[in-house]
C-alpha positions as a printed NumPy array, in Angstrom:
array([[  2.942, -48.287,   3.562],
       [  2.511, -48.276,  -0.207],
       [  1.378, -44.879,  -1.367],
       [  0.008, -44.376,  -4.844],
       [  0.82 , -41.252,  -6.787],
       [ -2.364, -39.549,  -7.833],
       [ -2.231, -37.597, -11.057],
       [ -4.748, -34.86 , -11.683],
       [ -5.18 , -34.447, -15.4  ],
       [ -7.473, -31.829, -16.823],
       [ -8.391, -31.407, -20.436],
       [ -7.6  , -27.887, -21.664],
       [-10.663, -25.773, -22.325],
       [-10.469, -24.075, -25.716],
       [-10.479, -20.283, -25.458],
       [ -9.715, -20.203, -21.738],
       [ -6.211, -18.789, -22.182],
       [ -7.443, -15.972, -24.431],
       [-10.212, -15.007, -21.984],
       [ -7.716, -15.09 , -19.104],
       [ -5.361, -12.731, -20.945],
       [ -8.19 , -10.349, -21.841],
       [ -9.375, -10.222, -18.21 ],
       [ -5.832,  -9.53 , -16.967],
       [ -5.313,  -6.758, -19.537],
       [ -8.635,  -5.129, -18.645],
       [ -7.79 ,  -5.332, -14.923],
       [ -4.364,  -3.723, -15.456],
       [ -5.841,  -0.941, -17.585],
       [ -8.542,  -0.281, -14.998],
       [ -6.03 ,  -0.124, -12.151],
       [ -3.837,   2.189, -14.205],
       [ -6.822,   4.464, -14.813],
       [ -7.77 ,   4.475, -11.121],
       [ -4.233,   5.265,  -9.966],
       [ -3.599,   7.928, -12.623],
       [ -7.002,   9.645, -12.332],
       [ -5.841,  12.151,  -9.655],
       [ -3.032,  13.328, -11.972],
       [ -5.27 ,  13.882, -15.003]])
């Protein structure tokens, strides 16, 4: 059987990486606040 390799190529969306990093930073800060709240 001849199988073809399928390549999934996506064009990068401008600004996506920056938004991703901001969301991750906000999530980490929020979790830090939630976990440290009992000690404050």
